[in-house]
C-alpha positions in Angstrom: -8.2 -30.9 -1.7 -11.1 -31.3 -4.3 -14.3 -28.8 -4.3 -16.5 -31.8 -3.6 -14.1 -32.8 -0.6 -14.2 -29.2 0.7 -18.0 -29.1 0.8 -18.5 -32.2 2.4 -15.8 -31.4 5.0 -17.6 -27.8 5.4 -20.8 -29.4 6.6 -19.0 -31.5 9.1 -16.9 -28.3 10.5 -20.2 -26.2 10.6 -22.1 -29.0 12.5 -19.0 -29.8 14.8 -18.7 -26.0 15.7 -22.5 -25.8 16.7 -21.7 -28.7 19.1 -18.8 -26.9 20.6 -21.0 -23.6 20.7 -23.8 -25.6 22.3 -21.5 -26.8 25.1 -20.0 -23.2 25.6 -23.5 -22.2 27.1 -22.7 -24.4 29.9 -19.2 -23.1 30.5 -20.4 -19.5 30.1 -23.2 -20.2 32.7 -20.8 -21.3 35.3 -18.3 -18.1 34.7 -21.1 -15.6 34.8 -21.4 -16.3 38.6 -18.2 -14.8 38.9 -17.5 -12.6 36.1 -19.2 -9.8 34.1 -20.5 -10.8 30.6 -17.9 -8.4 29.1 -15.1 -9.9 31.4 -15.9 -13.5 30.2 -15.9 -12.4 26.5 -12.7 -10.4 26.7 -10.9 -13.1 28.4 -11.8 -16.0 26.0 -11.2 -13.6 23.1 -7.6 -13.0 24.5 -7.0 -16.7 24.9 -8.2 -17.3 21.5 -5.9 -14.4 19.9 -3.0 -15.9 21.9 -3.5 -19.7 20.9 -4.1 -18.6 17.1 -1.0 -16.5 17.3 1.2 -19.5 18.6 -0.2 -21.9 15.9 0.1 -19.6 13.2 2.8 -16.8 14.2 2.9 -15.2 10.8 2.0 -11.5 9.9 -1.1 -11.0 7.6 0.2 -9.2 4.4 -2.9 -7.2 3.4 -3.5 -7.1 -0.6 -5.2 -3.7 -0.2 -5.3 -1.5 3.0 -9.0 -1.2 2.6 -9.4 -5.0 3.8 -8.5 -4.0 7.1 -11.8 -2.2 7.3 -13.6 -5.8 6.7 -11.8 -7.5 9.4 -12.6 -4.6 11.9 -16.2 -4.8 11.2 -16.1 -8.4 11.5 -14.6 -8.0 14.7 -17.4 -5.5 15.8 -20.4 -7.5 14.5 -19.2 -11.0 15.3 -17.2 -10.9 18.4 -18.5 -7.9 20.5 -22.0 -6.9 19.4 -23.3 -10.4 18.7 -21.9 -11.9 22.2 -22.8 -8.6 24.2 -26.3 -8.2 22.9 -27.1 -11.8 23.3 -25.7 -12.1 27.1 -27.2 -8.6 27.9 -30.7 -10.0 26.6 -30.3 -12.9 28.8 -30.3 -10.7 31.9 -33.5 -8.9 30.7 -35.9 -11.7 29.3 -36.4 -15.3 29.3 -33.6 -17.5 28.0 -36.3 -19.3 25.9 -37.1 -16.1 24.2 -33.5 -15.4 23.4 -32.9 -19.0 22.1 -36.0 -18.7 19.5 -35.0 -15.2 18.5 -31.4 -16.0 17.7 -32.3 -19.1 16.2 -33.9 -17.1 13.5 -30.4 -16.1 12.4 -30.2 -18.3 9.4 -33.2 -16.5 7.8 -31.5 -13.1 8.2 -28.3 -14.5 7.1 -30.0 -15.4 3.8 -31.3 -12.1 3.3 -28.6 -10.1 4.1 -26.1 -12.6 1.9 -28.5 -13.0 -0.6 -28.6 -9.3 -1.1 -25.1 -8.8 -1.5 -24.0 -12.1 -3.1 -26.4 -13.2 -6.1 -24.6 -16.7 -6.0 -26.0 -17.4 -2.7 -29.9 -16.6 -3.4 -32.3 -19.3 -1.5 -35.0 -21.3 -2.9 -38.4 -22.3 -1.5 -36.9 -25.5 0.2 -34.8 -23.2 2.6 -37.8 -21.4 3.8 -39.8 -24.6 4.3 -37.0 -26.0 6.2 -36.6 -22.7 8.5 -40.4 -23.1 9.4 -40.1 -26.6 10.3 -37.1 -26.0 12.3 -38.3 -23.1 14.2 -41.3 -25.0 15.1 -39.1 -27.6 16.8 -37.0 -24.9 18.4 -40.0 -23.2 19.8 -41.3 -26.6 21.1 -38.1 -27.2 23.2 -37.7 -23.7 24.1 -41.1 -23.2 25.6 -41.2 -27.0 26.6 -42.3 -26.9 30.6 -43.3 -23.2 30.5 -46.9 -22.4 31.7 -47.0 -19.2 29.9 -45.3 -17.1 27.1 -44.3 -13.6 28.0 -42.6 -10.7 25.7 -40.1 -8.4 27.3 -39.6 -5.7 24.7 -36.1 -4.4 25.6 -34.6 -7.9 26.1 -36.2 -9.4 23.1 -35.2 -6.5 21.1 -31.6 -6.8 22.0 -31.8 -10.6 20.9 -33.1 -9.4 17.8 -30.2 -6.9 17.2 -28.0 -9.9 18.2 -29.4 -11.9 15.4 -28.9 -9.0 12.8 -25.3 -8.6 13.9 -24.7 -12.3 13.1 -26.2 -11.7 9.7 -23.8 -9.1 9.0 -20.7 -11.0 10.3 -21.9 -13.9 8.1 -21.9 -11.6 5.0 -18.6 -10.1 5.9 -16.9 -13.5 6.5 -18.6 -14.5 3.0 -16.7 -11.4 1.4 -13.4 -11.9 3.3 -13.4 -15.5 2.0 -13.4 -14.3 -1.5 -10.0 -12.6 -0.8 -8.0 -15.7 -0.3 -6.5 -14.9 3.0 -5.3 -17.7 5.0 -8.4 -18.6 7.4 -6.5 -18.8 10.4 -4.7 -15.4 10.4 -8.2 -14.1 9.2 -9.8 -15.2 12.5 -6.9 -14.0 14.5 -7.1 -10.6 13.0 -10.8 -10.5 13.8 -10.2 -11.4 17.5 -7.7 -8.7 17.6 -10.2 -6.0 16.7 -12.7 -7.6 19.2 -10.4 -7.2 21.8 -9.8 -3.4 20.8 -13.5 -2.7 20.7 -14.1 -4.5 24.1 -11.9 -2.3 26.1 -14.0 0.7 26.1 -16.7 -1.6 27.1 -14.5 -2.7 30.2 -13.8 0.5 31.2 -17.4 1.8 31.0 -18.5 -1.3 33.1 -15.5 -0.8 35.4 -14.7 -4.3 35.3 -12.4 -5.8 38.0 -10.6 -9.0 37.2 -10.3 -11.3 40.1 -6.8 -13.3 39.7 -7.4 -15.4 42.7 -10.6 -16.9 41.4 -8.9 -17.6 37.9 -6.7 -20.3 39.5 -9.6 -22.5 40.6 -9.9 -25.6 38.6 -13.6 -24.9 37.7 -12.8 -21.4 36.4 -9.5 -22.2 34.6 -10.9 -25.2 32.7 -14.2 -23.3 31.7 -12.1 -20.4 30.3 -9.5 -22.9 28.7 -12.6 -24.6 26.9 -14.1 -21.1 25.8 -10.7 -19.8 24.8 -9.3 -22.9 22.8 -12.2 -24.6 21.7 -15.3 -22.5 21.6 -13.5 -19.1 20.3 -10.2 -20.1 18.6 -11.1 -23.3 17.1 -14.7 -22.7 17.0 -14.4 -19.5 14.9 -11.5 -20.9 12.8 -13.7 -23.8 11.5 -17.0 -21.8 11.1 -15.1 -19.3 9.2 -13.6 -22.1 7.1 -16.8 -23.7 6.6 -18.4 -20.4 5.5 -15.5 -20.1 2.8 -16.4 -23.8 1.6 -20.0 -24.0 1.6 -21.3 -20.6 1.7 -22.7 -18.2 4.6 -26.2 -19.6 4.2 -25.6 -23.3 4.2 -23.2 -22.8 7.3 -25.5 -20.8 9.1 -28.5 -23.4 8.8 -26.4 -25.5 11.5 -27.3 -22.9 13.8 -30.3 -25.1 14.3 -28.0 -27.7 15.8 -27.5 -25.7 19.0 -31.0 -26.4 20.7 -30.5 -30.2 20.1 -27.0 -30.2 21.7 -28.6 -28.2 24.6 -31.3 -31.0 25.1 -28.6 -33.8 25.1 -26.3 -31.9 27.5 -29.1 -31.3 30.0 -29.9 -35.1 30.0 -26.2 -36.2 30.2 -24.9 -33.4 32.5 -27.7 -31.9 34.5 -29.6 -35.2 34.5 -32.9 -33.6 33.5 -35.6 -35.9 32.1 -36.2 -35.8 28.4 -39.6 -35.2 27.6 -42.0 -36.1 24.5 -42.2 -32.3 23.5 -38.3 -32.5 23.5 -38.0 -35.3 21.4 -40.6 -33.9 18.9 -38.8 -30.7 18.9 -35.4 -32.3 18.1 -36.9 -34.3 15.2 -38.5 -31.3 13.7 -35.2 -29.4 13.8 -33.2 -32.2 12.1 -35.8 -32.4 9.4 -35.9 -28.8 8.9 -32.0 -28.8 8.8 -32.0 -31.5 6.0 -34.9 -29.9 4.0 -33.0 -26.6 4.2 -29.8 -27.9 3.1 -31.2 -29.3 0.0 -32.0 -25.9 -1.4 
């Protein structure tokens, strides 16, 4: 595949992944009625690992033992810290606050990745696009709210989640240079994510409920999270990062609020407002401007 085709496909994969992750919020919301956040994350991580192992049952041959540290760090920042901090923040502050803060991830990704990789320096168009997109995200997130309130602890955890994703993006950018098969890299990252989650489950005294897992509603949502949002989602995201860079890939995080609006109309039958339309348009304009950097 030519470099130009890889870049085009990279943009498609990044956008497609965000569509899946946008839908994953709906599935997660259903499962959190019955399970702890750590239980949901652990189950989807195990399912993702099994699926990736079935599709690529080959052992990862390390070129350097030090590379193992990169995989472990990616599992810690991208699988455990990001999702645990975000889910915990949602229990302490408004979902709109979390959505706005986490959507700032592309800015932090640009700062971190730009610091470590001079080839991914950003220009003024990226920041103009960021401002336009964030304006749209704020409009959608605060749509219908009579007031805006801060929660220092909850909002702080959401900010830490954003930072964790920034470091994960930098690590994936570095791992991409090592030329390992993306599918086996993703599998190894999930392996470490599972290991790091075990102490969390023990500390929270998690108790899985096998009888509930057999319910179609529960089983199908876990299947979607494990197969699509986790295994396929992270595989495609890591591949996109390898082909178009961490910063350009992260910009597609702006798509998530748009997907939320669409799903709210189609699935939850919520009415779309003028503010939602304006916010969506601003997000898409900001995305286009940022990608022209």
